[in-house]
mmCIF file of the N, C-alpha and C atoms, coordinates in Angstrom:
data_MODEL
# 
_entry.id   MODEL 
# 
loop_
_atom_site.group_PDB 
_atom_site.id 
_atom_site.type_symbol 
_atom_site.label_atom_id 
_atom_site.label_alt_id 
_atom_site.label_comp_id 
_atom_site.label_asym_id 
_atom_site.label_entity_id 
_atom_site.label_seq_id 
_atom_site.pdbx_PDB_ins_code 
_atom_site.Cartn_x 
_atom_site.Cartn_y 
_atom_site.Cartn_z 
_atom_site.occupancy 
_atom_site.B_iso_or_equiv 
_atom_site.pdbx_formal_charge 
_atom_site.auth_seq_id 
_atom_site.auth_comp_id 
_atom_site.auth_asym_id 
_atom_site.auth_atom_id 
_atom_site.pdbx_PDB_model_num 
ATOM 1   N N  . MET A 1 1  ? -46.254 38.604 45.088 1.00 0.00 ? 1  MET A N  1 
ATOM 2   C CA . MET A 1 1  ? -46.966 39.139 46.216 1.00 0.00 ? 1  MET A CA 1 
ATOM 3   C C  . MET A 1 1  ? -48.283 38.378 46.427 1.00 0.00 ? 1  MET A C  1 
ATOM 4   N N  . ALA A 1 2  ? -48.990 38.076 45.334 1.00 0.00 ? 2  ALA A N  1 
ATOM 5   C CA . ALA A 1 2  ? -50.267 37.368 45.462 1.00 0.00 ? 2  ALA A CA 1 
ATOM 6   C C  . ALA A 1 2  ? -50.060 35.972 46.039 1.00 0.00 ? 2  ALA A C  1 
ATOM 7   N N  . ARG A 1 3  ? -49.038 35.288 45.566 1.00 0.00 ? 3  ARG A N  1 
ATOM 8   C CA . ARG A 1 3  ? -48.764 33.946 46.095 1.00 0.00 ? 3  ARG A CA 1 
ATOM 9   C C  . ARG A 1 3  ? -48.368 34.005 47.565 1.00 0.00 ? 3  ARG A C  1 
ATOM 10  N N  . SER A 1 4  ? -47.627 35.038 47.934 1.00 0.00 ? 4  SER A N  1 
ATOM 11  C CA . SER A 1 4  ? -47.260 35.210 49.347 1.00 0.00 ? 4  SER A CA 1 
ATOM 12  C C  . SER A 1 4  ? -48.500 35.404 50.209 1.00 0.00 ? 4  SER A C  1 
ATOM 13  N N  . ALA A 1 5  ? -49.482 36.125 49.684 1.00 0.00 ? 5  ALA A N  1 
ATOM 14  C CA . ALA A 1 5  ? -50.732 36.323 50.421 1.00 0.00 ? 5  ALA A CA 1 
ATOM 15  C C  . ALA A 1 5  ? -51.449 34.993 50.629 1.00 0.00 ? 5  ALA A C  1 
ATOM 16  N N  . ILE A 1 6  ? -51.473 34.158 49.596 1.00 0.00 ? 6  ILE A N  1 
ATOM 17  C CA . ILE A 1 6  ? -52.078 32.822 49.723 1.00 0.00 ? 6  ILE A CA 1 
ATOM 18  C C  . ILE A 1 6  ? -51.315 32.001 50.762 1.00 0.00 ? 6  ILE A C  1 
ATOM 19  N N  . GLU A 1 7  ? -49.983 32.027 50.679 1.00 0.00 ? 7  GLU A N  1 
ATOM 20  C CA . GLU A 1 7  ? -49.166 31.275 51.635 1.00 0.00 ? 7  GLU A CA 1 
ATOM 21  C C  . GLU A 1 7  ? -49.381 31.759 53.067 1.00 0.00 ? 7  GLU A C  1 
ATOM 22  N N  . ALA A 1 8  ? -49.733 33.032 53.224 1.00 0.00 ? 8  ALA A N  1 
ATOM 23  C CA . ALA A 1 8  ? -49.986 33.592 54.553 1.00 0.00 ? 8  ALA A CA 1 
ATOM 24  C C  . ALA A 1 8  ? -51.402 33.314 55.044 1.00 0.00 ? 8  ALA A C  1 
ATOM 25  N N  . GLY A 1 9  ? -52.231 32.665 54.189 1.00 0.00 ? 9  GLY A N  1 
ATOM 26  C CA . GLY A 1 9  ? -53.564 32.271 54.637 1.00 0.00 ? 9  GLY A CA 1 
ATOM 27  C C  . GLY A 1 9  ? -54.738 32.873 53.900 1.00 0.00 ? 9  GLY A C  1 
ATOM 28  N N  . ALA A 1 10 ? -54.497 33.725 52.899 1.00 0.00 ? 10 ALA A N  1 
ATOM 29  C CA . ALA A 1 10 ? -55.614 34.307 52.142 1.00 0.00 ? 10 ALA A CA 1 
ATOM 30  C C  . ALA A 1 10 ? -56.357 33.214 51.377 1.00 0.00 ? 10 ALA A C  1 
ATOM 31  N N  . ASP A 1 11 ? -57.664 33.318 51.318 1.00 0.00 ? 11 ASP A N  1 
ATOM 32  C CA . ASP A 1 11 ? -58.478 32.361 50.568 1.00 0.00 ? 11 ASP A CA 1 
ATOM 33  C C  . ASP A 1 11 ? -58.536 32.694 49.087 1.00 0.00 ? 11 ASP A C  1 
ATOM 34  N N  . PHE A 1 12 ? -58.373 33.965 48.744 1.00 0.00 ? 12 PHE A N  1 
ATOM 35  C CA . PHE A 1 12 ? -58.314 34.406 47.352 1.00 0.00 ? 12 PHE A CA 1 
ATOM 36  C C  . PHE A 1 12 ? -57.656 35.780 47.307 1.00 0.00 ? 12 PHE A C  1 
ATOM 37  N N  . VAL A 1 13 ? -57.135 36.135 46.133 1.00 0.00 ? 13 VAL A N  1 
ATOM 38  C CA . VAL A 1 13 ? -56.507 37.441 45.939 1.00 0.00 ? 13 VAL A CA 1 
ATOM 39  C C  . VAL A 1 13 ? -57.088 38.047 44.671 1.00 0.00 ? 13 VAL A C  1 
ATOM 40  N N  . VAL A 1 14 ? -57.507 39.315 44.750 1.00 0.00 ? 14 VAL A N  1 
ATOM 41  C CA . VAL A 1 14 ? -58.017 40.038 43.586 1.00 0.00 ? 14 VAL A CA 1 
ATOM 42  C C  . VAL A 1 14 ? -57.189 41.311 43.437 1.00 0.00 ? 14 VAL A C  1 
ATOM 43  N N  . GLY A 1 15 ? -56.485 41.424 42.312 1.00 0.00 ? 15 GLY A N  1 
ATOM 44  C CA . GLY A 1 15 ? -55.691 42.614 42.025 1.00 0.00 ? 15 GLY A CA 1 
ATOM 45  C C  . GLY A 1 15 ? -56.498 43.604 41.201 1.00 0.00 ? 15 GLY A C  1 
ATOM 46  N N  . SER A 1 16 ? -55.937 44.795 41.018 1.00 0.00 ? 16 SER A N  1 
ATOM 47  C CA . SER A 1 16 ? -56.649 45.818 40.251 1.00 0.00 ? 16 SER A CA 1 
ATOM 48  C C  . SER A 1 16 ? -55.683 46.853 39.700 1.00 0.00 ? 16 SER A C  1 
ATOM 49  N N  . HIS A 1 17 ? -56.188 47.729 38.902 1.00 0.00 ? 17 HIS A N  1 
ATOM 50  C CA . HIS A 1 17 ? -55.631 48.964 38.396 1.00 0.00 ? 17 HIS A CA 1 
ATOM 51  C C  . HIS A 1 17 ? -55.162 48.988 36.939 1.00 0.00 ? 17 HIS A C  1 
ATOM 52  N N  . PRO A 1 18 ? -54.628 47.956 36.318 1.00 0.00 ? 18 PRO A N  1 
ATOM 53  C CA . PRO A 1 18 ? -54.035 48.144 34.996 1.00 0.00 ? 18 PRO A CA 1 
ATOM 54  C C  . PRO A 1 18 ? -55.014 48.458 33.861 1.00 0.00 ? 18 PRO A C  1 
ATOM 55  N N  . HIS A 1 19 ? -56.307 48.502 34.124 1.00 0.00 ? 19 HIS A N  1 
ATOM 56  C CA . HIS A 1 19 ? -57.325 48.850 33.121 1.00 0.00 ? 19 HIS A CA 1 
ATOM 57  C C  . HIS A 1 19 ? -57.461 47.834 31.997 1.00 0.00 ? 19 HIS A C  1 
ATOM 58  N N  . VAL A 1 20 ? -56.813 46.708 32.088 1.00 0.00 ? 20 VAL A N  1 
ATOM 59  C CA . VAL A 1 20 ? -56.990 45.615 31.124 1.00 0.00 ? 20 VAL A CA 1 
ATOM 60  C C  . VAL A 1 20 ? -57.056 44.308 31.910 1.00 0.00 ? 20 VAL A C  1 
ATOM 61  N N  . ILE A 1 21 ? -57.723 43.335 31.324 1.00 0.00 ? 21 ILE A N  1 
ATOM 62  C CA . ILE A 1 21 ? -57.798 42.019 31.952 1.00 0.00 ? 21 ILE A CA 1 
ATOM 63  C C  . ILE A 1 21 ? -56.403 41.405 31.966 1.00 0.00 ? 21 ILE A C  1 
ATOM 64  N N  . GLN A 1 22 ? -56.026 40.845 33.091 1.00 0.00 ? 22 GLN A N  1 
ATOM 65  C CA . GLN A 1 22 ? -54.787 40.086 33.186 1.00 0.00 ? 22 GLN A CA 1 
ATOM 66  C C  . GLN A 1 22 ? -55.143 38.661 33.594 1.00 0.00 ? 22 GLN A C  1 
ATOM 67  N N  . PRO A 1 23 ? -54.241 37.719 33.358 1.00 0.00 ? 23 PRO A N  1 
ATOM 68  C CA . PRO A 1 23 ? -54.561 36.312 33.610 1.00 0.00 ? 23 PRO A CA 1 
ATOM 69  C C  . PRO A 1 23 ? -54.925 36.030 35.071 1.00 0.00 ? 23 PRO A C  1 
ATOM 70  N N  . PHE A 1 24 ? -55.660 34.945 35.243 1.00 0.00 ? 24 PHE A N  1 
ATOM 71  C CA . PHE A 1 24 ? -55.927 34.447 36.588 1.00 0.00 ? 24 PHE A CA 1 
ATOM 72  C C  . PHE A 1 24 ? -55.193 33.130 36.724 1.00 0.00 ? 24 PHE A C  1 
ATOM 73  N N  . GLU A 1 25 ? -54.999 32.710 37.949 1.00 0.00 ? 25 GLU A N  1 
ATOM 74  C CA . GLU A 1 25 ? -54.355 31.427 38.206 1.00 0.00 ? 25 GLU A CA 1 
ATOM 75  C C  . GLU A 1 25 ? -54.932 30.836 39.479 1.00 0.00 ? 25 GLU A C  1 
ATOM 76  N N  . THR A 1 26 ? -54.704 29.571 39.659 1.00 0.00 ? 26 THR A N  1 
ATOM 77  C CA . THR A 1 26 ? -55.042 28.906 40.905 1.00 0.00 ? 26 THR A CA 1 
ATOM 78  C C  . THR A 1 26 ? -53.728 28.482 41.546 1.00 0.00 ? 26 THR A C  1 
ATOM 79  N N  . TYR A 1 27 ? -53.533 28.895 42.777 1.00 0.00 ? 27 TYR A N  1 
ATOM 80  C CA . TYR A 1 27 ? -52.302 28.578 43.501 1.00 0.00 ? 27 TYR A CA 1 
ATOM 81  C C  . TYR A 1 27 ? -52.694 27.930 44.824 1.00 0.00 ? 27 TYR A C  1 
ATOM 82  N N  . ALA A 1 28 ? -52.173 26.750 45.073 1.00 0.00 ? 28 ALA A N  1 
ATOM 83  C CA . ALA A 1 28 ? -52.512 25.993 46.287 1.00 0.00 ? 28 ALA A CA 1 
ATOM 84  C C  . ALA A 1 28 ? -54.025 25.818 46.408 1.00 0.00 ? 28 ALA A C  1 
ATOM 85  N N  . GLY A 1 29 ? -54.697 25.678 45.250 1.00 0.00 ? 29 GLY A N  1 
ATOM 86  C CA . GLY A 1 29 ? -56.137 25.474 45.227 1.00 0.00 ? 29 GLY A CA 1 
ATOM 87  C C  . GLY A 1 29 ? -56.958 26.728 45.455 1.00 0.00 ? 29 GLY A C  1 
ATOM 88  N N  . ARG A 1 30 ? -56.310 27.886 45.457 1.00 0.00 ? 30 ARG A N  1 
ATOM 89  C CA . ARG A 1 30 ? -57.012 29.150 45.722 1.00 0.00 ? 30 ARG A CA 1 
ATOM 90  C C  . ARG A 1 30 ? -56.833 30.101 44.546 1.00 0.00 ? 30 ARG A C  1 
ATOM 91  N N  . PRO A 1 31 ? -57.883 30.842 44.195 1.00 0.00 ? 31 PRO A N  1 
ATOM 92  C CA . PRO A 1 31 ? -57.808 31.706 43.013 1.00 0.00 ? 31 PRO A CA 1 
ATOM 93  C C  . PRO A 1 31 ? -57.022 32.996 43.252 1.00 0.00 ? 31 PRO A C  1 
ATOM 94  N N  . ILE A 1 32 ? -56.256 33.360 42.227 1.00 0.00 ? 32 ILE A N  1 
ATOM 95  C CA . ILE A 1 32 ? -55.597 34.664 42.165 1.00 0.00 ? 32 ILE A CA 1 
ATOM 96  C C  . ILE A 1 32 ? -56.040 35.301 40.859 1.00 0.00 ? 32 ILE A C  1 
ATOM 97  N N  . VAL A 1 33 ? -56.750 36.416 40.948 1.00 0.00 ? 33 VAL A N  1 
ATOM 98  C CA . VAL A 1 33 ? -57.205 37.156 39.771 1.00 0.00 ? 33 VAL A CA 1 
ATOM 99  C C  . VAL A 1 33 ? -56.378 38.440 39.749 1.00 0.00 ? 33 VAL A C  1 
ATOM 100 N N  . HIS A 1 34 ? -55.486 38.545 38.775 1.00 0.00 ? 34 HIS A N  1 
ATOM 101 C CA . HIS A 1 34 ? -54.528 39.654 38.776 1.00 0.00 ? 34 HIS A CA 1 
ATOM 102 C C  . HIS A 1 34 ? -55.165 40.989 38.403 1.00 0.00 ? 34 HIS A C  1 
ATOM 103 N N  . SER A 1 35 ? -56.121 40.995 37.495 1.00 0.00 ? 35 SER A N  1 
ATOM 104 C CA . SER A 1 35 ? -56.834 42.235 37.165 1.00 0.00 ? 35 SER A CA 1 
ATOM 105 C C  . SER A 1 35 ? -58.140 41.901 36.475 1.00 0.00 ? 35 SER A C  1 
ATOM 106 N N  . LEU A 1 36 ? -59.211 42.563 36.893 1.00 0.00 ? 36 LEU A N  1 
ATOM 107 C CA . LEU A 1 36 ? -60.531 42.370 36.294 1.00 0.00 ? 36 LEU A CA 1 
ATOM 108 C C  . LEU A 1 36 ? -60.783 43.313 35.126 1.00 0.00 ? 36 LEU A C  1 
ATOM 109 N N  . GLY A 1 37 ? -59.818 44.164 34.788 1.00 0.00 ? 37 GLY A N  1 
ATOM 110 C CA . GLY A 1 37 ? -60.032 45.119 33.700 1.00 0.00 ? 37 GLY A CA 1 
ATOM 111 C C  . GLY A 1 37 ? -60.967 46.226 34.146 1.00 0.00 ? 37 GLY A C  1 
ATOM 112 N N  . ASN A 1 38 ? -61.765 46.732 33.214 1.00 0.00 ? 38 ASN A N  1 
ATOM 113 C CA . ASN A 1 38 ? -62.662 47.855 33.497 1.00 0.00 ? 38 ASN A CA 1 
ATOM 114 C C  . ASN A 1 38 ? -64.116 47.414 33.492 1.00 0.00 ? 38 ASN A C  1 
ATOM 115 N N  . PHE A 1 39 ? -64.902 48.044 34.357 1.00 0.00 ? 39 PHE A N  1 
ATOM 116 C CA . PHE A 1 39 ? -66.348 47.860 34.346 1.00 0.00 ? 39 PHE A CA 1 
ATOM 117 C C  . PHE A 1 39 ? -67.017 49.152 33.908 1.00 0.00 ? 39 PHE A C  1 
ATOM 118 N N  . VAL A 1 40 ? -66.524 50.271 34.414 1.00 0.00 ? 40 VAL A N  1 
ATOM 119 C CA . VAL A 1 40 ? -66.940 51.608 33.978 1.00 0.00 ? 40 VAL A CA 1 
ATOM 120 C C  . VAL A 1 40 ? -65.653 52.387 33.752 1.00 0.00 ? 40 VAL A C  1 
ATOM 121 N N  . PHE A 1 41 ? -65.499 52.973 32.562 1.00 0.00 ? 41 PHE A N  1 
ATOM 122 C CA . PHE A 1 41 ? -64.271 53.692 32.224 1.00 0.00 ? 41 PHE A CA 1 
ATOM 123 C C  . PHE A 1 41 ? -64.587 54.623 31.075 1.00 0.00 ? 41 PHE A C  1 
ATOM 124 N N  . ASP A 1 42 ? -63.974 55.802 31.057 1.00 0.00 ? 42 ASP A N  1 
ATOM 125 C CA . ASP A 1 42 ? -64.340 56.780 30.033 1.00 0.00 ? 42 ASP A CA 1 
ATOM 126 C C  . ASP A 1 42 ? -63.216 57.139 29.062 1.00 0.00 ? 42 ASP A C  1 
ATOM 127 N N  . GLU A 1 43 ? -62.155 56.359 29.007 1.00 0.00 ? 43 GLU A N  1 
ATOM 128 C CA . GLU A 1 43 ? -61.096 56.590 28.029 1.00 0.00 ? 43 GLU A CA 1 
ATOM 129 C C  . GLU A 1 43 ? -60.999 55.362 27.135 1.00 0.00 ? 43 GLU A C  1 
ATOM 130 N N  . MET A 1 44 ? -61.553 55.468 25.940 1.00 0.00 ? 44 MET A N  1 
ATOM 131 C CA . MET A 1 44 ? -61.620 54.326 25.031 1.00 0.00 ? 44 MET A CA 1 
ATOM 132 C C  . MET A 1 44 ? -60.387 54.297 24.126 1.00 0.00 ? 44 MET A C  1 
ATOM 133 N N  . LEU A 1 45 ? -59.234 54.043 24.712 1.00 0.00 ? 45 LEU A N  1 
ATOM 134 C CA . LEU A 1 45 ? -57.972 54.064 23.985 1.00 0.00 ? 45 LEU A CA 1 
ATOM 135 C C  . LEU A 1 45 ? -57.799 52.848 23.082 1.00 0.00 ? 45 LEU A C  1 
ATOM 136 N N  . SER A 1 46 ? -58.370 51.734 23.463 1.00 0.00 ? 46 SER A N  1 
ATOM 137 C CA . SER A 1 46 ? -58.287 50.510 22.662 1.00 0.00 ? 46 SER A CA 1 
ATOM 138 C C  . SER A 1 46 ? -59.437 49.600 23.058 1.00 0.00 ? 46 SER A C  1 
ATOM 139 N N  . ASP A 1 47 ? -59.639 48.566 22.271 1.00 0.00 ? 47 ASP A N  1 
ATOM 140 C CA . ASP A 1 47 ? -60.699 47.608 22.581 1.00 0.00 ? 47 ASP A CA 1 
ATOM 141 C C  . ASP A 1 47 ? -60.432 46.903 23.915 1.00 0.00 ? 47 ASP A C  1 
ATOM 142 N N  . ASP A 1 48 ? -59.160 46.738 24.257 1.00 0.00 ? 48 ASP A N  1 
ATOM 143 C CA . ASP A 1 48 ? -58.816 46.048 25.504 1.00 0.00 ? 48 ASP A CA 1 
ATOM 144 C C  . ASP A 1 48 ? -59.358 46.759 26.741 1.00 0.00 ? 48 ASP A C  1 
ATOM 145 N N  . VAL A 1 49 ? -59.416 48.100 26.721 1.00 0.00 ? 49 VAL A N  1 
ATOM 146 C CA . VAL A 1 49 ? -59.911 48.816 27.905 1.00 0.00 ? 49 VAL A CA 1 
ATOM 147 C C  . VAL A 1 49 ? -61.430 48.770 28.011 1.00 0.00 ? 49 VAL A C  1 
ATOM 148 N N  . ARG A 1 50 ? -62.110 48.318 26.980 1.00 0.00 ? 50 ARG A N  1 
ATOM 149 C CA . ARG A 1 50 ? -63.564 48.142 27.029 1.00 0.00 ? 50 ARG A CA 1 
ATOM 150 C C  . ARG A 1 50 ? -63.948 46.814 27.682 1.00 0.00 ? 50 ARG A C  1 
ATOM 151 N N  . ARG A 1 51 ? -63.002 45.927 27.792 1.00 0.00 ? 51 ARG A N  1 
ATOM 152 C CA . ARG A 1 51 ? -63.276 44.582 28.316 1.00 0.00 ? 51 ARG A CA 1 
ATOM 153 C C  . ARG A 1 51 ? -63.027 44.523 29.823 1.00 0.00 ? 51 ARG A C  1 
ATOM 154 N N  . GLY A 1 52 ? -63.861 43.778 30.472 1.00 0.00 ? 52 GLY A N  1 
ATOM 155 C CA . GLY A 1 52 ? -63.691 43.568 31.900 1.00 0.00 ? 52 GLY A CA 1 
ATOM 156 C C  . GLY A 1 52 ? -64.244 42.214 32.285 1.00 0.00 ? 52 GLY A C  1 
ATOM 157 N N  . GLU A 1 53 ? -64.082 41.883 33.520 1.00 0.00 ? 53 GLU A N  1 
ATOM 158 C CA . GLU A 1 53 ? -64.633 40.650 34.051 1.00 0.00 ? 53 GLU A CA 1 
ATOM 159 C C  . GLU A 1 53 ? -65.331 40.960 35.366 1.00 0.00 ? 53 GLU A C  1 
ATOM 160 N N  . VAL A 1 54 ? -66.370 40.220 35.641 1.00 0.00 ? 54 VAL A N  1 
ATOM 161 C CA . VAL A 1 54 ? -67.089 40.322 36.906 1.00 0.00 ? 54 VAL A CA 1 
ATOM 162 C C  . VAL A 1 54 ? -66.795 39.037 37.671 1.00 0.00 ? 54 VAL A C  1 
ATOM 163 N N  . LEU A 1 55 ? -66.283 39.181 38.860 1.00 0.00 ? 55 LEU A N  1 
ATOM 164 C CA . LEU A 1 55 ? -65.935 38.040 39.695 1.00 0.00 ? 55 LEU A CA 1 
ATOM 165 C C  . LEU A 1 55 ? -67.063 37.778 40.680 1.00 0.00 ? 55 LEU A C  1 
ATOM 166 N N  . THR A 1 56 ? -67.538 36.548 40.706 1.00 0.00 ? 56 THR A N  1 
ATOM 167 C CA . THR A 1 56 ? -68.548 36.126 41.672 1.00 0.00 ? 56 THR A CA 1 
ATOM 168 C C  . THR A 1 56 ? -67.919 35.077 42.580 1.00 0.00 ? 56 THR A C  1 
ATOM 169 N N  . LEU A 1 57 ? -67.941 35.340 43.867 1.00 0.00 ? 57 LEU A N  1 
ATOM 170 C CA . LEU A 1 57 ? -67.419 34.402 44.858 1.00 0.00 ? 57 LEU A CA 1 
ATOM 171 C C  . LEU A 1 57 ? -68.575 33.870 45.684 1.00 0.00 ? 57 LEU A C  1 
ATOM 172 N N  . THR A 1 58 ? -68.611 32.574 45.893 1.00 0.00 ? 58 THR A N  1 
ATOM 173 C CA . THR A 1 58 ? -69.604 31.963 46.770 1.00 0.00 ? 58 THR A CA 1 
ATOM 174 C C  . THR A 1 58 ? -68.877 31.526 48.037 1.00 0.00 ? 58 THR A C  1 
ATOM 175 N N  . VAL A 1 59 ? -69.269 32.127 49.149 1.00 0.00 ? 59 VAL A N  1 
ATOM 176 C CA . VAL A 1 59 ? -68.626 31.858 50.429 1.00 0.00 ? 59 VAL A CA 1 
ATOM 177 C C  . VAL A 1 59 ? -69.682 31.332 51.393 1.00 0.00 ? 59 VAL A C  1 
ATOM 178 N N  . GLN A 1 60 ? -69.338 30.268 52.092 1.00 0.00 ? 60 GLN A N  1 
ATOM 179 C CA . GLN A 1 60 ? -70.239 29.712 53.100 1.00 0.00 ? 60 GLN A CA 1 
ATOM 180 C C  . GLN A 1 60 ? -69.468 29.669 54.413 1.00 0.00 ? 60 GLN A C  1 
ATOM 181 N N  . GLY A 1 61 ? -69.953 30.431 55.382 1.00 0.00 ? 61 GLY A N  1 
ATOM 182 C CA . GLY A 1 61 ? -69.188 30.559 56.623 1.00 0.00 ? 61 GLY A CA 1 
ATOM 183 C C  . GLY A 1 61 ? -67.874 31.253 56.319 1.00 0.00 ? 61 GLY A C  1 
ATOM 184 N N  . LYS A 1 62 ? -66.786 30.567 56.579 1.00 0.00 ? 62 LYS A N  1 
ATOM 185 C CA . LYS A 1 62 ? -65.461 31.113 56.256 1.00 0.00 ? 62 LYS A CA 1 
ATOM 186 C C  . LYS A 1 62 ? -64.803 30.357 55.107 1.00 0.00 ? 62 LYS A C  1 
ATOM 187 N N  . GLN A 1 63 ? -65.585 29.588 54.361 1.00 0.00 ? 63 GLN A N  1 
ATOM 188 C CA . GLN A 1 63 ? -65.020 28.744 53.312 1.00 0.00 ? 63 GLN A CA 1 
ATOM 189 C C  . GLN A 1 63 ? -65.449 29.220 51.926 1.00 0.00 ? 63 GLN A C  1 
ATOM 190 N N  . LEU A 1 64 ? -64.478 29.334 51.029 1.00 0.00 ? 64 LEU A N  1 
ATOM 191 C CA . LEU A 1 64 ? -64.758 29.652 49.632 1.00 0.00 ? 64 LEU A CA 1 
ATOM 192 C C  . LEU A 1 64 ? -65.277 28.388 48.959 1.00 0.00 ? 64 LEU A C  1 
ATOM 193 N N  . ILE A 1 65 ? -66.511 28.438 48.469 1.00 0.00 ? 65 ILE A N  1 
ATOM 194 C CA . ILE A 1 65 ? -67.158 27.276 47.868 1.00 0.00 ? 65 ILE A CA 1 
ATOM 195 C C  . ILE A 1 65 ? -66.925 27.239 46.358 1.00 0.00 ? 65 ILE A C  1 
ATOM 196 N N  . ASP A 1 66 ? -67.065 28.395 45.705 1.00 0.00 ? 66 ASP A N  1 
ATOM 197 C CA . ASP A 1 66 ? -66.972 28.439 44.244 1.00 0.00 ? 66 ASP A CA 1 
ATOM 198 C C  . ASP A 1 66 ? -66.614 29.855 43.814 1.00 0.00 ? 66 ASP A C  1 
ATOM 199 N N  . TRP A 1 67 ? -66.096 29.983 42.611 1.00 0.00 ? 67 TRP A N  1 
ATOM 200 C CA . TRP A 1 67 ? -65.845 31.301 42.036 1.00 0.00 ? 67 TRP A CA 1 
ATOM 201 C C  . TRP A 1 67 ? -65.976 31.214 40.526 1.00 0.00 ? 67 TRP A C  1 
ATOM 202 N N  . LYS A 1 68 ? -66.443 32.317 39.939 1.00 0.00 ? 68 LYS A N  1 
ATOM 203 C CA . LYS A 1 68 ? -66.662 32.373 38.489 1.00 0.00 ? 68 LYS A CA 1 
ATOM 204 C C  . LYS A 1 68 ? -66.254 33.744 37.975 1.00 0.00 ? 68 LYS A C  1 
ATOM 205 N N  . LEU A 1 69 ? -65.746 33.763 36.761 1.00 0.00 ? 69 LEU A N  1 
ATOM 206 C CA . LEU A 1 69 ? -65.463 35.012 36.059 1.00 0.00 ? 69 LEU A CA 1 
ATOM 207 C C  . LEU A 1 69 ? -66.410 35.112 34.877 1.00 0.00 ? 69 LEU A C  1 
ATOM 208 N N  . ARG A 1 70 ? -67.032 36.278 34.718 1.00 0.00 ? 70 ARG A N  1 
ATOM 209 C CA . ARG A 1 70 ? -67.916 36.520 33.569 1.00 0.00 ? 70 ARG A CA 1 
ATOM 210 C C  . ARG A 1 70 ? -67.411 37.746 32.832 1.00 0.00 ? 70 ARG A C  1 
ATOM 211 N N  . GLN A 1 71 ? -67.476 37.689 31.525 1.00 0.00 ? 71 GLN A N  1 
ATOM 212 C CA . GLN A 1 71 ? -66.992 38.778 30.688 1.00 0.00 ? 71 GLN A CA 1 
ATOM 213 C C  . GLN A 1 71 ? -67.963 39.953 30.702 1.00 0.00 ? 71 GLN A C  1 
ATOM 214 N N  . SER A 1 72 ? -67.410 41.159 30.637 1.00 0.00 ? 72 SER A N  1 
ATOM 215 C CA . SER A 1 72 ? -68.221 42.360 30.455 1.00 0.00 ? 72 SER A CA 1 
ATOM 216 C C  . SER A 1 72 ? -67.573 43.193 29.357 1.00 0.00 ? 72 SER A C  1 
ATOM 217 N N  . TYR A 1 73 ? -68.349 44.116 28.801 1.00 0.00 ? 73 TYR A N  1 
ATOM 218 C CA . TYR A 1 73 ? -67.854 44.953 27.707 1.00 0.00 ? 73 TYR A CA 1 
ATOM 219 C C  . TYR A 1 73 ? -68.528 46.315 27.798 1.00 0.00 ? 73 TYR A C  1 
ATOM 220 N N  . ILE A 1 74 ? -67.752 47.384 27.704 1.00 0.00 ? 74 ILE A N  1 
ATOM 221 C CA . ILE A 1 74 ? -68.293 48.739 27.754 1.00 0.00 ? 74 ILE A CA 1 
ATOM 222 C C  . ILE A 1 74 ? -68.784 49.110 26.363 1.00 0.00 ? 74 ILE A C  1 
ATOM 223 N N  . VAL A 1 75 ? -70.074 49.394 26.241 1.00 0.00 ? 75 VAL A N  1 
ATOM 224 C CA . VAL A 1 75 ? -70.698 49.747 24.964 1.00 0.00 ? 75 VAL A CA 1 
ATOM 225 C C  . VAL A 1 75 ? -70.821 51.265 24.896 1.00 0.00 ? 75 VAL A C  1 
ATOM 226 N N  . GLY A 1 76 ? -70.567 51.847 23.732 1.00 0.00 ? 76 GLY A N  1 
ATOM 227 C CA . GLY A 1 76 ? -70.658 53.298 23.574 1.00 0.00 ? 76 GLY A CA 1 
ATOM 228 C C  . GLY A 1 76 ? -69.341 53.964 23.930 1.00 0.00 ? 76 GLY A C  1 
ATOM 229 N N  . ASN A 1 77 ? -69.319 55.284 23.834 1.00 0.00 ? 77 ASN A N  1 
ATOM 230 C CA . ASN A 1 77 ? -68.076 56.011 24.069 1.00 0.00 ? 77 ASN A CA 1 
ATOM 231 C C  . ASN A 1 77 ? -68.097 56.922 25.287 1.00 0.00 ? 77 ASN A C  1 
ATOM 232 N N  . SER A 1 78 ? -69.213 56.968 26.004 1.00 0.00 ? 78 SER A N  1 
ATOM 233 C CA . SER A 1 78 ? -69.292 57.898 27.131 1.00 0.00 ? 78 SER A CA 1 
ATOM 234 C C  . SER A 1 78 ? -68.705 57.318 28.414 1.00 0.00 ? 78 SER A C  1 
ATOM 235 N N  . GLY A 1 79 ? -68.624 56.002 28.498 1.00 0.00 ? 79 GLY A N  1 
ATOM 236 C CA . GLY A 1 79 ? -68.137 55.377 29.723 1.00 0.00 ? 79 GLY A CA 1 
ATOM 237 C C  . GLY A 1 79 ? -69.117 55.459 30.874 1.00 0.00 ? 79 GLY A C  1 
ATOM 238 N N  . GLN A 1 80 ? -70.320 55.943 30.602 1.00 0.00 ? 80 GLN A N  1 
ATOM 239 C CA . GLN A 1 80 ? -71.323 56.087 31.649 1.00 0.00 ? 80 GLN A CA 1 
ATOM 240 C C  . GLN A 1 80 ? -72.092 54.786 31.826 1.00 0.00 ? 80 GLN A C  1 
ATOM 241 N N  . PRO A 1 81 ? -72.339 54.388 33.069 1.00 0.00 ? 81 PRO A N  1 
ATOM 242 C CA . PRO A 1 81 ? -73.147 53.192 33.270 1.00 0.00 ? 81 PRO A CA 1 
ATOM 243 C C  . PRO A 1 81 ? -74.576 53.429 32.811 1.00 0.00 ? 81 PRO A C  1 
ATOM 244 N N  . ARG A 1 82 ? -75.195 52.386 32.325 1.00 0.00 ? 82 ARG A N  1 
ATOM 245 C CA . ARG A 1 82 ? -76.603 52.479 31.921 1.00 0.00 ? 82 ARG A CA 1 
ATOM 246 C C  . ARG A 1 82 ? -77.281 51.150 32.206 1.00 0.00 ? 82 ARG A C  1 
ATOM 247 N N  . TRP A 1 83 ? -78.594 51.207 32.336 1.00 0.00 ? 83 TRP A N  1 
ATOM 248 C CA . TRP A 1 83 ? -79.364 49.993 32.597 1.00 0.00 ? 83 TRP A CA 1 
ATOM 249 C C  . TRP A 1 83 ? -79.307 49.088 31.384 1.00 0.00 ? 83 TRP A C  1 
ATOM 250 N N  . VAL A 1 84 ? -79.220 47.796 31.640 1.00 0.00 ? 84 VAL A N  1 
ATOM 251 C CA . VAL A 1 84 ? -79.201 46.803 30.562 1.00 0.00 ? 84 VAL A CA 1 
ATOM 252 C C  . VAL A 1 84 ? -80.471 45.988 30.640 1.00 0.00 ? 84 VAL A C  1 
# 
């Protein structure tokens, strides 16, 4: 489905929901990020659900210039956001 979106003209595709990080790929020179994992979550079932990624896209006009993934990690057991 993500590749079909790129073929139809999408500049990038970002998936969500599985609560764990899934691989990213580049297709036809455009990024597909299947899942960013969790950023805020309150069920600490495993270490994997504490991990997430933050996606930064740089767009100029209608053109995607750059993109980066940065790791995040939920600290503590409350799942509540807090200032860092």
